C-alpha angles and dihedrals in degrees: 000000000000090000093048093050093046094049097042106034109100111229095223107032145028124282141197128239119228121185092210091054089049090052092048093049092050096044103036099038113019096036104030098039112021099026093041094057093046095046097046092049095048093045092050090047091052094048100045107020103035090249092293131124101258126232114258120215099171135006117217123217092262090051093051092047091053092051092046090051090061092069091049093050095044092051092047096046093044091055091048091051090051090053091048090243092144098160092050090047091054091048090056092046091054090046088057090050089051091048089050092052089050091049090052092048095046092047091053097203090179086069101036092051086070100037107027115016093181091057090047091050091054091052093053093042091055093043092054091051089052091052091056090049092050091048091056093045094053095044096094091054108031104017095166091059090046091053091051091054091047089053094050091047088051094233104172094153110084090209087071090060098050122114093227088061096041098107098044124099094238101151101104129214111278095021106149119237120204123236114293121248136178105281098191121026119207117246112237123215091246091060095060098032094093090057098049121103113265092248093056093049090054097044099044109200096006116119131208125251088249091057091049091050089060089067111084113204118184138181112252138179121221108235098177139354136193140161119270110244115256092008126109095191108037131087125189112222129189108205136185114222095179100257097048147356120254141184118234127184113211133181094231104110093104091056106034138038109234093238092055093063097057113114094010116138110226142163122255134184098238103184099059118126111259115264135192118227120178089344091306123116117233118201100186144348129264114226117236136161131219116237128208091277092056091251122138118239123191118240101239127194132202121267090241090076113089120240111262094025109152122232108241 
């Protein structure tokens, strides 16, 4: 709840609380991004390194970049906290968690543990350092979760929990990690059902007109399009929505050639929170539908509609 309030409460006006939004924030961000990275690292460490921080003989370029990024994120988040920019701080924290998941995926420790144990050890060493950094960064917002991570990491020394040490790789070789556990549990529908308005309980997935009005859908023109590096599914689109140009990442590469999307007029959700996918920032979502063959088709609009026009 603390995380939801911090990430949704506007810093200069009132806000509304929605149980469904709360559930989505917990499940899609805390559990699927932050919790996922922590759990997969700790589980792998337990299975292959006896729940100890492994010895590192050499750091690869990707390892060094991940460790260097910790200083950048800690400095950035610390400044945002000082300026009471809580939502922006949380966005950067989740961006670090996303980058950590990408680092884990790109390093492929499940392969290197069989072919290059030293490389695998470096991946887990770095990942464990990132977990400690994340635990410190979330402590002002969700302290109970932070304390749970501290406990699993077996951090008895308070120096290892201090902000001024947050970016350093202070977990030493041989440091014992406690048994992993689920850090963030997903919230099931049945858990929030008693708190939902009567109308929503009766209508299931139906939403109110007020909820729909919160979604801003605008006409946009695709200016350029290219594949996202190292991704088979993602395309990077530059779109014009009338008042500005934006970058949108869309999972359309399996259904469209990049060149075929240029100059198309489409609909995008323009008030989504920014997200980072494969190190690329996405500032919206392109609308598409699934046909009978399970293929995605863009929702296209006629040229007579002005760019930036809002769907009413």
